[in-house]
N, C-alpha and C positions, 0 to 999 in steps of 0.2 A: 531623400524621399525614394530614389530609385532602389537604394540598398533596402528599404522597408519593403517594397512593392515585390523585390526579388526573394525576400524572407517569406512574406506570406504566400506567394508561388510556390515556392519549397516544402513550404508547411502543408499546403493543399496537396501537393502532388505525392506527399509522404502519406498524407490520409488515405490518398486514392491508393497508392500502391501498397499500403501496408496497413490496411483498415484494424480497428480493434479486434482484438481476438474475442471468439463467442466465450460466453460465461463457462466455468468449469464447474461441474455437477459433482457430488460426493459419490455418485453412482459411477461415473468413469475414473475416479480417482486422479484427475488432472489436478493438481496444485492452483489454485487460485491466484491470480496477477491481483496487484492494488496498485492503482494508478492516482497521485495527487495531483490536482488540477492548480495549474501555476499560469495565472493570465490567459486562461481558457484552452492552454495546453497541457497535455498529460506528461506529468514525470514521473518516471519510473524508481522507485526506491529501491535499495539493495537489500535483496533478502539473506539473513544472516543467520536464520534457524530454520529447519525443515524437521519435521515430526509427523511421517505421513505413512497410513498403514493401507496396503492393497491387496486384493484377493489375486492369487495365483496359485494354479494347479489344485484347487480345491480346499488352499491353506491360506493363510493371512501372512504378508511380508511386509516387515516394517522397514521404512526408508528414512534414515536418520543423517543429516548434516547438519554442523553448528559451525559458526564462524566467531570470530571476536566480533563484539557491540560496535562495528566501525559504521562511518559515515561516508555517503559518495561526496561527489561534487556538489556544490550548493547550487540550489535553483534561487534567481535573484527576485526578490519581492520587495515592495515598496516598504518602508518604515512605517511601523503604526501598527494597525489592527489588521491582522490577515484572516479573510474568511476563508478558511481551508474547507474543501471537500474532498475526499478519499474515495474514490469507487473501487469496491472488491468485487472483481467479476466472477461471482459465483451464485448459483440459483438458490443457496441454502443458508439461512438465517447466521450470521456470525456471531461470536462472542468476542467482544473487543475491550481491549485497554490502550490508551493512547496516553504515551508519556511525553515529557518534554525538558530539556536540559540547555542551558544558557551557555555552558562551558565544556570545552574537553580538556584533559591533561595532556602531559608531552606524549604519551604512547596513544594518543587519541582515544581515550576511553571517557565517557561520561564523568564529570565531578560533582560531587554532592547530591542530596536527594532530589529526584526527579518532580517535577510538576505534573499532576494528572489534569488531563485535558478533557474536559466536559463534551460531551457530542450527543447528537440527535441522530438516530438511524433511520434513513430514509429506505424504503424499497423502491425500484426500479424495475416496472413491469410493463408489459405489451400483451395484450389479450388476454390477461389474466395469469401469464405466466411471468414468473419471476426471473429477470435477467442480471440484475447486479444490485449490489447494496451500496448507498452513500452515508459515510459518517462525516456530519456536518459540524463544523468547530469553528471556534474563534481563537486567536492565537497573538498576544503581542509580540511583536518583533521589532528589535532595536539593532542589533548586530547580527548575531548568529541565532539559530534554533537549531536543535537537533532533536528530531523526532524519532519514537521508537512506537511502532503498533504491532502489538501483540493480538493474535488473532486465534480462534481455535471453533473447530465445528466436531458435532458428534460424527462417529463413523457410521455409515447407512448401509453397509455390506455386511454385516453381521461379525465384524472383529472384534466388537467392545471395545475399541480405542478412541481416543480422542486427536484428530487431525489439528496440528499445529502449524503455524507459520510466524514467523516475526520479519518485518520490513525497517529498513531506518531512511530518515529522509534528512536533507540539510537545507534549511533556508538560510539565505543571506539579505540582510536588510540593505537598501542601497538609498 
């Protein structure tokens, strides 16, 4: 019981010291953050690909980074139907695709065809201003589930490019 209280105190202290970042706007060209809710706490995925265009010195500069589609340490969830909520901290409407795999091979890459996860996109706003977007979904977790979130937005600064970010998440049923 004392351990649980200590964990709650540490979690609340962390939220006070490190509050959620403000939403990224395509106008300032900060890449948005994506947080998966696990037991009410934010779980930050692994950003594995970024294709982002920014304005600089009157021109457009592309930033591209790509890593293997790898998955970080697992977030533990109850075995069964997981009520997923993925928050994208951006004011602009994202175009999303959420995929899931049950297995990885020896080199930690997904095995087999992915399962497309249906979701509903909910706008989070305050005083008429969009703060974030939540992708709400359900996913059956038995042992491990590896999730890939592929998001894109049209550029708003006149560079005529799509902004793209890919995150991965790992859920482990316990």
